[in-house]
C-alpha positions in Angstrom: 36.9 -15.6 -59.1 34.8 -12.6 -60.3 33.0 -10.6 -57.7 29.6 -11.9 -58.8 30.6 -15.5 -58.1 31.8 -14.5 -54.7 28.5 -12.8 -53.8 26.6 -15.9 -54.9 28.9 -18.1 -52.9 28.6 -15.9 -49.7 24.7 -16.0 -50.2 25.0 -19.9 -50.2 26.9 -19.5 -46.9 23.9 -17.7 -45.3 21.3 -20.0 -47.0 22.9 -23.0 -45.3 23.0 -21.7 -41.9 19.9 -23.5 -40.9 20.3 -26.5 -43.0 21.7 -29.0 -40.2 19.9 -27.2 -37.2 16.5 -28.9 -38.0 17.9 -32.4 -37.9 20.1 -31.7 -34.9 17.0 -30.6 -33.0 15.2 -33.8 -33.5 16.2 -35.3 -30.0 15.5 -31.9 -28.5 12.0 -31.4 -30.0 11.1 -35.0 -29.2 11.7 -34.3 -25.5 10.2 -30.7 -25.4 7.0 -31.5 -27.4 6.6 -35.1 -26.1 6.8 -36.8 -29.6 7.5 -40.2 -30.9 10.4 -40.4 -33.3 8.0 -40.8 -36.2 6.2 -37.6 -35.3 9.4 -35.7 -34.9 10.6 -36.7 -38.4 7.8 -34.7 -39.8 9.9 -31.6 -39.0 12.1 -32.9 -41.9 9.6 -34.6 -44.1 6.8 -31.9 -44.5 9.3 -29.0 -45.3 11.0 -31.4 -47.8 7.6 -31.9 -49.6 7.2 -28.1 -49.7 10.7 -27.7 -51.1 10.0 -30.4 -53.7 7.0 -28.6 -54.9 8.9 -25.4 -55.4 11.7 -27.0 -57.5 10.2 -26.8 -61.0 8.7 -23.4 -60.7 12.0 -22.0 -59.4 13.6 -23.6 -62.6 11.3 -21.4 -64.7 11.9 -18.4 -62.6 15.8 -18.7 -62.9 15.7 -18.5 -66.6 13.5 -15.6 -66.6 14.2 -13.2 -63.8 17.3 -11.3 -62.6 19.7 -13.2 -60.3 19.7 -10.4 -57.6 15.9 -10.4 -57.4 15.8 -14.2 -56.8 18.8 -14.2 -54.4 17.1 -11.3 -52.4 13.9 -13.3 -52.4 15.6 -16.3 -50.9 17.3 -14.3 -48.2 14.1 -12.5 -47.3 12.1 -15.8 -47.1 14.8 -17.5 -44.9 15.2 -14.4 -42.6 11.5 -14.0 -42.0 11.0 -17.7 -41.5 13.8 -17.7 -38.8 12.0 -14.9 -36.9 8.7 -16.9 -36.9 10.5 -20.1 -35.6 12.2 -18.3 -33.0 8.9 -17.1 -31.5 7.0 -20.5 -31.7 5.9 -22.7 -28.8 3.9 -25.1 -30.8 5.3 -28.1 -32.9 3.1 -27.5 -35.8 4.0 -23.8 -35.9 7.7 -25.1 -35.9 6.8 -27.4 -39.0 5.2 -24.5 -40.7 8.1 -22.0 -40.1 10.7 -24.7 -41.2 8.5 -25.4 -44.4 8.4 -21.8 -45.2 12.1 -21.6 -44.7 12.7 -24.5 -47.2 11.1 -22.4 -50.0 14.3 -20.3 -50.0 16.5 -23.3 -50.9 15.3 -24.0 -54.5 14.8 -20.3 -55.2 18.5 -19.8 -54.4 20.1 -22.8 -55.6 18.6 -23.2 -59.1 19.4 -19.4 -59.8 22.7 -19.3 -58.2 24.0 -22.5 -59.8 22.6 -21.6 -63.1 24.5 -18.3 -63.0 27.8 -20.1 -61.8 27.5 -22.4 -64.8 27.3 -19.2 -67.0 30.0 -17.1 -65.2 32.6 -19.8 -64.6 34.9 -21.1 -67.3 34.2 -24.7 -68.1 37.7 -26.0 -67.1 37.3 -24.1 -63.8 33.8 -25.3 -63.1 34.7 -28.0 -60.6 36.9 -25.8 -58.6 34.2 -22.9 -58.6 31.7 -25.4 -57.3 34.0 -26.5 -54.7 34.5 -23.0 -53.3 30.6 -22.5 -53.5 30.1 -25.7 -51.5 32.8 -25.0 -49.1 31.2 -21.7 -48.1 28.0 -23.4 -47.8 29.6 -26.0 -45.4 31.1 -23.0 -43.4 27.3 -21.7 -43.0 26.2 -25.1 -41.9 29.0 -25.4 -39.4 28.3 -21.9 -38.0 24.6 -22.7 -37.5 25.1 -25.9 -35.8 27.9 -24.7 -33.5 25.7 -21.7 -32.6 22.9 -24.1 -31.8 25.3 -26.0 -29.5 26.2 -22.9 -27.6 22.5 -21.7 -27.3 21.3 -25.0 -26.2 23.5 -24.8 -23.2 22.7 -21.0 -22.4 19.5 -19.2 -23.8 17.8 -22.0 -25.6 17.6 -23.4 -29.2 15.3 -20.6 -30.4 18.1 -18.0 -30.2 20.0 -19.9 -32.9 17.2 -18.8 -35.3 16.9 -15.3 -33.9 20.6 -14.7 -33.9 21.1 -15.3 -37.7 18.0 -13.7 -38.9 19.2 -10.2 -39.0 22.4 -10.5 -40.8 20.6 -12.7 -43.5 18.1 -10.0 -44.1 20.7 -7.3 -44.4 22.7 -9.4 -46.9 19.4 -9.8 -48.8 19.1 -6.0 -49.3 22.8 -5.8 -50.3 22.1 -8.3 -53.0 19.0 -6.4 -54.3 21.1 -3.3 -54.8 24.2 -5.2 -56.3 24.8 -4.1 -60.0 26.9 -7.1 -60.6 24.1 -9.5 -60.2 21.3 -7.6 -62.3 21.2 -10.0 -65.0 18.7 -9.5 -67.7 15.8 -11.7 -68.5 16.7 -14.6 -70.9 15.2 -13.9 -74.3 14.7 -16.6 -76.8 14.8 -15.9 -80.5 12.1 -17.3 -82.9 14.5 -20.0 -84.0 15.4 -21.0 -80.6 11.6 -21.3 -79.8 11.0 -23.6 -82.7 13.8 -25.8 -81.6 12.4 -25.9 -78.1 11.1 -29.6 -78.3 14.7 -30.6 -79.3 16.4 -29.0 -76.4 13.8 -30.5 -74.0 14.6 -33.9 -75.4 18.3 -33.0 -74.7 17.5 -32.3 -71.0 15.6 -35.6 -70.6 18.6 -37.5 -72.3 19.7 -41.0 -71.3 22.8 -39.7 -69.5 20.6 -37.5 -67.3 18.2 -40.2 -66.5 20.9 -42.6 -65.5 22.5 -39.9 -63.4 19.1 -39.0 -61.6 18.5 -42.7 -60.8 22.1 -42.9 -59.4 22.0 -39.8 -57.2 18.4 -40.6 -56.1 19.4 -44.0 -54.8 22.3 -42.5 -53.1 20.2 -39.8 -51.6 18.0 -42.4 -49.7 21.1 -43.4 -47.9 22.5 -40.0 -47.3 19.2 -38.7 -45.9 18.7 -41.6 -43.6 22.1 -41.3 -41.9 22.1 -37.4 -41.9 18.5 -37.2 -40.3 19.2 -39.3 -37.3 23.0 -39.0 -36.6 22.4 -36.8 -33.5 19.5 -39.2 -32.4 22.1 -42.1 -32.7 24.7 -40.0 -30.7 22.2 -39.3 -27.9 20.2 -42.6 -27.6 22.9 -45.2 -28.5 26.1 -43.5 -27.5 24.8 -41.7 -24.4 26.0 -38.2 -25.4 24.1 -35.0 -24.2 22.1 -33.1 -26.7 24.6 -30.2 -26.8 27.6 -32.5 -27.2 25.8 -34.4 -30.0 25.1 -31.0 -31.7 28.6 -29.9 -31.3 30.0 -33.1 -32.9 27.4 -33.0 -35.7 28.5 -29.3 -36.2 32.2 -30.3 -36.6 31.1 -32.3 -39.8 30.4 -29.1 -41.9 33.9 -27.7 -41.0 35.4 -30.8 -42.4 32.9 -30.3 -45.2 34.8 -27.0 -46.1 37.9 -29.2 -46.9 35.8 -31.9 -48.5 34.1 -29.4 -50.9 37.5 -27.9 -51.9 39.0 -31.4 -52.3 36.0 -32.5 -54.3 36.5 -29.6 -56.8 40.1 -30.3 -57.1 39.5 -34.0 -57.7 36.8 -33.3 -60.3 39.3 -31.2 -62.3 42.1 -33.8 -62.0 40.3 -37.1 -62.6 36.9 -36.1 -64.1 33.4 -35.6 -62.6 32.2 -39.2 -62.8 35.4 -40.7 -61.3 35.5 -38.1 -58.5 31.9 -38.8 -57.5 32.5 -42.4 -57.6 35.3 -42.1 -55.2 33.3 -39.8 -52.9 30.4 -42.2 -52.7 32.7 -45.3 -52.0 34.4 -43.4 -49.3 31.0 -42.5 -47.6 30.0 -46.2 -47.6 33.4 -47.3 -46.1 33.6 -44.7 -43.3 30.0 -45.4 -42.4 30.8 -49.2 -42.1 33.8 -48.1 -39.7 31.7 -45.5 -37.9 29.0 -48.1 -36.9 31.6 -50.1 -35.1 33.1 -47.2 -33.0 32.4 -46.9 -29.2 35.0 -44.6 -28.0 34.0 -41.1 -28.3 37.2 -39.8 -29.7 37.3 -42.5 -32.5 33.6 -41.8 -33.1 34.4 -38.1 -33.8 37.4 -39.0 -36.0 35.7 -41.4 -38.3 32.7 -39.1 -38.4 34.8 -36.3 -39.7 36.1 -38.6 -42.4 32.6 -39.5 -43.4 31.8 -35.7 -43.5 34.9 -35.1 -45.8 33.6 -37.6 -48.3 30.0 -36.7 -48.1 30.7 -33.0 -48.9 33.2 -33.8 -51.6 30.5 -35.2 -53.9 28.6 -32.0 -54.5 31.1 -30.6 -56.8 31.2 -33.5 -59.2 27.5 -33.9 -59.2 26.8 -30.2 -60.0 29.5 -30.3 -62.7 27.9 -33.4 -64.4 24.6 -31.5 -64.5 26.1 -28.6 -66.3 28.0 -31.0 -68.6 25.1 -33.1 -69.8 22.4 -30.4 -70.2 22.0 -27.5 -72.5 23.0 -24.0 -71.2 19.9 -22.3 -72.6 17.8 -24.5 -70.3 20.2 -24.7 -67.3 17.7 -23.5 -64.7 15.1 -26.0 -65.8 17.9 -28.7 -65.8 18.9 -27.9 -62.3 15.4 -27.8 -61.1 14.9 -31.3 -62.3 18.0 -32.5 -60.5 16.9 -30.8 -57.4 13.4 -32.2 -57.8 14.8 -35.7 -57.8 16.7 -35.1 -54.6 13.9 -33.3 -52.9 11.5 -36.2 -53.7 13.8 -38.7 -52.1 14.4 -36.3 -49.0 10.8 -35.9 -48.6 9.8 -39.5 -47.8 13.2 -41.0 -46.5 13.1 -39.5 -43.0 9.6 -40.9 -42.2 10.5 -44.3 -43.8 13.7 -44.6 -41.8 11.9 -43.5 -38.5 9.3 -46.3 -39.1 12.2 -48.8 -39.6 13.9 -47.6 -36.5 10.9 -48.0 -34.4 10.6 -51.5 -35.5 14.3 -52.2 -34.9 17.0 -50.0 -33.5 18.6 -46.6 -34.3 21.8 -48.4 -35.3 19.9 -49.9 -38.3 20.5 -46.5 -40.1 24.1 -47.7 -41.0 23.4 -50.9 -43.0 20.3 -49.1 -44.5 22.4 -46.2 -45.7 25.3 -48.3 -46.9 23.2 -50.5 -49.1 21.5 -47.5 -50.9 24.9 -45.8 -51.4 26.5 -48.9 -52.9 23.5 -49.4 -55.1 23.8 -45.8 -56.4 27.4 -46.2 -57.0 26.9 -49.2 -59.1 24.2 -47.4 -61.2 26.5 -44.5 -61.7 28.9 -46.6 -63.6 26.5 -46.8 -66.4 26.7 -43.1 -66.9 28.8 -42.1 -70.0 31.8 -40.0 -69.1 30.9 -36.2 -69.4 33.7 -35.8 -71.9 32.2 -38.3 -74.4 30.8 -38.0 -77.9 27.3 -37.2 -76.5 28.5 -33.9 -75.2 30.4 -33.0 -78.3 27.2 -33.6 -80.3 25.3 -31.6 -77.7 27.8 -28.7 -78.2 27.4 -28.7 -82.0 23.5 -28.6 -81.7 23.7 -25.7 -79.3 
């Protein structure tokens, strides 16, 4: 890959450091701040709402500002937010810190993925996205493993403080990088006149079907990921540090899953690769819900982690295939807005359901939504169909 692509992928690694730390900490903050599970879920729900509101503005920024400036902004926001969280002793200050940190995600993802779709060759898109997501999984794994270590030694706040400084340093490296100093996108007069046509192409039938499919799947995915450590601690009797350690092994398997998803996307096509990944998630979750022995629990959880990480490459590839390049930033912002909308209310919804039933209910809940999303996905035309040939001629 070209150097700019590697720099974007490394930025993704730093961005995802804190991704799973927040959800892994739910049983810890529930105990420390004397919260109900419903109250503790706000540390996921409120930041997700903030991230949701930032998706559309980030799409416009990605099409108009230099990549290195936006990537620097994402690292600066994340690093400073981590410093704030590391010093808080109040639950609502923790929610505020995590909410500020979540702003970094759309600022990075929409700009970074837009540039990847422009830098990478179309036939290598799946593999490039696979590498991008593999480094993100490496960052998530490093974050959760460091949390497990600090939980048993200095305390969970050190996991935020430890990573803040290298993240800020990398941000300044990005700011001075000549490879990422892309110019603002200038639109010609004819392109401006054609703008309604291009917007209608963004909100095409294939994209709408895709958004409904991934939105339905996201309900199940968010439900299981938010309360996995809670299930390990409350139902399987594991310690908080052990639960975080097992949770942290998932992203390591995610490295393999991301690369495998990229390879499968190139070999079988994005739609088929995504279908297999979602089906694998549903089957592995069904088996995981029945596991009682800790070693089998870890093994099946790693299988689930493989499939859940292998779907990002085909999903991002589909977005780039069914949307116009000139509006790629806005297209990705719509995609992330949909996921953010689902992620913002699902944790509270699932927490309410759990309090009325049992933590184990996250399994049938998630499986039902994943299978429903898989069925809807089958109505999506193959990205290599006549629609995209027509789209290419228009653009």
